[in-house]
LOROMI-940475 format. One line per 3 residues: number of its first residue (from 0); their letters; for each residue x, z, y of N, C-alpha, C, CB. Coordinates in steps of 0.2 Angstrom, whole numbers. Glycine has a CB too. Layout:
NUM = A = X,Z,Y,X,Z,Y,X,Z,Y,X,Z,Y; ...;
END
This chain:
0 = MVR = 16,213,-12,9,211,-9,12,206,-5,5,217,-5; 16,205,-2,21,198,4,21,192,-5,34,201,8; 23,194,-11,23,189,-16,17,186,-16,25,191,-23;
3 = IVG = 10,189,-18,6,188,-19,3,184,-14,4,192,-22; 4,186,-9,0,181,-4,4,174,-3,-2,185,5; 12,175,-4,16,169,-4,14,164,-10,23,172,-3;
6 = FLL = 11,167,-15,10,164,-22,3,159,-20,8,170,-30; -1,164,-17,-7,162,-16,-7,155,-9,-11,169,-13; -3,156,-4,-2,151,-2,1,146,-5,0,152,1;
9 = TAV = 5,146,-8,8,140,-12,4,136,-15,13,141,-17; 0,140,-19,-5,138,-24,-11,135,-19,-8,145,-28; -14,136,-13,-18,134,-10,-13,125,-7,-21,140,-4;
12 = LFT = -7,127,-6,-4,121,-3,-5,115,-9,5,123,-1; -4,117,-14,-1,113,-19,-8,109,-22,3,119,-26; -14,113,-19,-20,111,-22,-22,106,-14,-26,118,-25;
15 = SFS = -21,107,-10,-22,102,-6,-20,96,-4,-23,104,-2; -14,95,-8,-11,90,-9,-11,86,-16,-5,91,-8; -14,90,-22,-14,87,-28,-17,78,-26,-19,92,-34;
18 = NSE = -23,79,-21,-27,71,-21,-22,69,-18,-35,69,-16; -18,68,-17,-12,63,-13,-13,55,-12,-3,62,-17; -11,52,-10,-11,45,-8,-9,42,-15,-6,42,0;
21 = DDY = -3,45,-19,-1,42,-25,-7,42,-30,5,47,-29; -12,47,-29,-17,45,-33,-22,40,-31,-20,51,-34; -22,38,-25,-27,32,-26,-23,25,-24,-34,32,-20;
24 = TAC = -17,27,-25,-11,21,-26,-12,18,-33,-4,23,-25; -12,22,-37,-14,19,-46,-20,16,-45,-15,25,-52; -25,17,-41,-31,12,-40,-30,4,-39,-34,15,-35;
27 = ITK = -25,2,-36,-22,-4,-34,-20,-8,-41,-16,-4,-27; -22,-13,-42,-19,-17,-48,-17,-24,-45,-24,-19,-55; -13,-27,-46,-10,-35,-44,-13,-37,-49,-1,-36,-45;
30 = YES = -17,-43,-48,-20,-48,-53,-18,-55,-52,-28,-48,-53; -13,-57,-46,-13,-63,-45,-5,-63,-41,-19,-65,-41; -1,-68,-43,3,-69,-38,5,-76,-38,7,-66,-37;
33 = RWG = 7,-79,-33,8,-86,-32,15,-88,-26,-1,-89,-29; 19,-92,-29,24,-97,-25,21,-103,-22,29,-101,-30; 22,-102,-15,21,-110,-12,14,-111,-12,23,-116,-17;
36 = AAC = 8,-107,-12,1,-106,-11,2,-107,-4,-3,-99,-13; -3,-113,-1,-4,-115,3,-8,-109,9,-8,-121,2; -4,-109,13,-6,-103,19,-6,-105,26,-2,-98,19;
39 = TQC = -12,-106,27,-12,-107,35,-9,-104,41,-18,-107,36; -9,-99,40,-2,-94,45,5,-96,44,-2,-85,43; 7,-100,38,15,-100,38,14,-109,39,18,-96,29;
42 = KVS = 22,-111,42,21,-117,45,23,-121,39,24,-118,53; 27,-119,35,29,-122,29,27,-117,24,36,-125,29; 24,-121,18,22,-115,13,26,-116,7,13,-115,11;
45 = DNS = 32,-120,6,33,-120,-2,37,-114,-3,38,-127,-6; 39,-110,1,43,-104,-1,38,-99,0,50,-102,3; 33,-99,1,29,-93,3,25,-87,-4,23,-96,7;
48 = YRV = 23,-84,-4,24,-79,-10,18,-75,-8,32,-74,-10; 10,-75,-11,5,-73,-10,5,-67,-14,0,-77,-10; 2,-63,-15,-1,-58,-18,-8,-56,-20,1,-54,-17;
51 = SLR = -11,-54,-23,-18,-53,-24,-19,-47,-27,-21,-59,-28; -21,-41,-24,-23,-35,-26,-30,-32,-27,-19,-32,-23; -33,-28,-31,-39,-26,-33,-39,-19,-33,-39,-29,-39;
54 = NTC = -44,-14,-31,-47,-9,-32,-50,-7,-38,-51,-8,-28; -47,-4,-43,-50,-3,-50,-52,4,-51,-44,-5,-56; -52,7,-45,-57,14,-45,-63,13,-42,-54,18,-41;
57 = NDT = -68,19,-45,-74,20,-41,-74,22,-34,-78,25,-44; -69,24,-30,-68,26,-25,-69,21,-20,-64,29,-25; -70,19,-13,-69,17,-9,-62,18,-5,-75,17,-6;
60 = IDV = -57,14,-4,-51,16,-3,-49,12,5,-47,15,-9; -41,15,9,-39,10,12,-32,10,8,-38,11,20; -30,3,10,-23,1,7,-19,-2,12,-24,-4,1;
63 = KCA = -14,-1,12,-8,-6,16,-3,-7,11,-3,-1,23; 0,-16,13,3,-18,7,9,-21,12,-1,-24,3; 15,-22,9,20,-27,13,23,-30,8,26,-23,16;
66 = VQE = 24,-36,11,27,-42,7,33,-45,9,24,-48,7; 38,-45,7,46,-45,10,48,-52,10,53,-40,6; 49,-54,18,52,-61,19,58,-61,18,50,-64,24;
69 = SDK = 61,-68,15,69,-69,15,74,-66,19,71,-75,15; 71,-63,26,76,-61,29,76,-53,29,76,-63,36; 73,-50,23,72,-44,21,68,-40,25,77,-42,20;
72 = RWK = 65,-42,31,58,-38,34,52,-39,31,57,-41,42; 46,-35,32,42,-32,29,36,-35,32,43,-27,29; 31,-41,30,25,-40,33,21,-37,30,23,-46,35;
75 = TFI = 16,-33,35,14,-28,34,5,-32,33,16,-22,39; 1,-29,29,-8,-29,28,-10,-22,27,-11,-34,21; -16,-21,32,-20,-13,30,-26,-18,30,-20,-4,38;
78 = KLA = -29,-15,25,-37,-18,23,-41,-9,23,-38,-23,11; -44,-9,27,-49,-3,26,-55,-2,20,-53,-4,32; -56,3,21,-64,3,15,-65,-2,11,-71,3,18;
81 = MAP = -59,-3,7,-60,-7,2,-64,-4,-4,-55,-10,0; -68,-7,-6,-74,-5,-11,-71,-5,-18,-80,-11,-10; -74,-3,-22,-72,-4,-29,-72,-12,-31,-77,0,-35;
84 = KDT = -68,-14,-35,-68,-22,-37,-67,-24,-33,-74,-25,-40; -65,-23,-27,-64,-28,-19,-57,-28,-19,-67,-23,-11; -56,-35,-16,-50,-37,-15,-46,-40,-10,-50,-42,-19;
87 = MIA = -38,-40,-10,-36,-41,-4,-29,-46,-5,-34,-35,0; -27,-50,2,-22,-56,-3,-18,-52,4,-22,-68,-3; -11,-54,2,-6,-50,6,-1,-58,6,-3,-42,2;
90 = YAC = 3,-60,10,9,-65,9,16,-64,13,6,-73,12; 19,-69,12,26,-68,16,27,-76,17,33,-63,11; 29,-79,22,30,-88,23,35,-89,20,31,-91,29;
93 = EGT = 41,-85,19,47,-86,17,49,-80,12,52,-87,24; 44,-77,7,45,-73,1,52,-72,-3,42,-75,-2; 53,-67,-4,57,-65,-9,52,-64,-16,62,-58,-6;
96 = GKY = 47,-61,-16,43,-60,-21,42,-53,-22,47,-64,-28; 44,-48,-17,44,-43,-18,38,-40,-14,50,-41,-18; 33,-34,-15,30,-34,-11,29,-25,-13,24,-39,-11;
99 = LYW = 27,-21,-9,24,-11,-10,16,-11,-8,28,-4,-3; 13,-5,-10,8,-4,-7,6,3,-8,3,-9,-8; 2,7,-4,0,12,-2,-8,13,-1,4,13,3;
102 = ARK = -11,18,-5,-16,18,-3,-20,26,-3,-19,12,-6; -26,26,-1,-29,34,1,-36,34,1,-29,38,9; -40,39,1,-47,38,0,-48,37,8,-51,45,-4;
105 = ADD = -53,32,7,-57,29,14,-59,34,18,-63,24,12; -54,33,25,-55,37,30,-52,44,30,-61,37,31; -48,45,25,-44,51,25,-38,50,30,-41,53,18;
108 = TSI = -40,52,35,-34,53,40,-29,58,42,-36,52,45; -28,64,35,-24,68,34,-18,63,31,-27,73,29; -20,59,26,-13,56,24,-13,49,29,-13,54,15;
111 = FFP = -5,47,31,-4,42,35,0,38,31,-1,44,41; -1,31,32,3,26,29,10,25,32,-2,19,29; 15,24,30,22,23,33,21,18,39,28,21,27;
114 = TDE = 25,18,43,24,14,49,29,8,47,25,18,56; 27,2,50,31,-5,49,38,-1,51,29,-12,55; 40,1,55,46,2,57,51,6,50,45,5,63;
117 = AIN = 46,11,48,48,15,43,48,11,36,44,21,42; 46,5,35,44,2,30,52,-2,29,37,-3,32; 55,-6,36,57,-9,36,64,-5,35,54,-12,40;
120 = EQF = 64,1,39,72,4,38,72,7,31,74,11,45; 67,8,28,67,12,20,69,7,16,60,16,17; 65,0,15,65,-4,10,70,-9,13,58,-7,8;
123 = KK = 75,-8,16,80,-15,18,82,-21,14,86,-13,21; 82,-17,6,86,-22,1,82,-27,-1,90,-19,-6;
END
């Protein structure tokens, strides 16, 4: 009886996590990136790096994107309720060309995006 309950609990947990943020991360597509693009938030934009992302799924999603600065710190951006085919732009004023992103179904508060501190700690390189 204990084994059956354990199996059912495992099945329920697996099912509840099967629609994870990874499923919605697949909805994000980079459609453009540019070096040296004009950026009103950057003092000098010769080394800026800008990445443009699109939601290619039919669901509305929340997205967090991080773009790495030359000092290896990550500048982060969040776009909530990103509709299908909607876009977002993220940038680094002195970029390395590296970027990361996470996505979840819009308003799914059971999925947490990594904090900026966690991103900077985990992705130092």
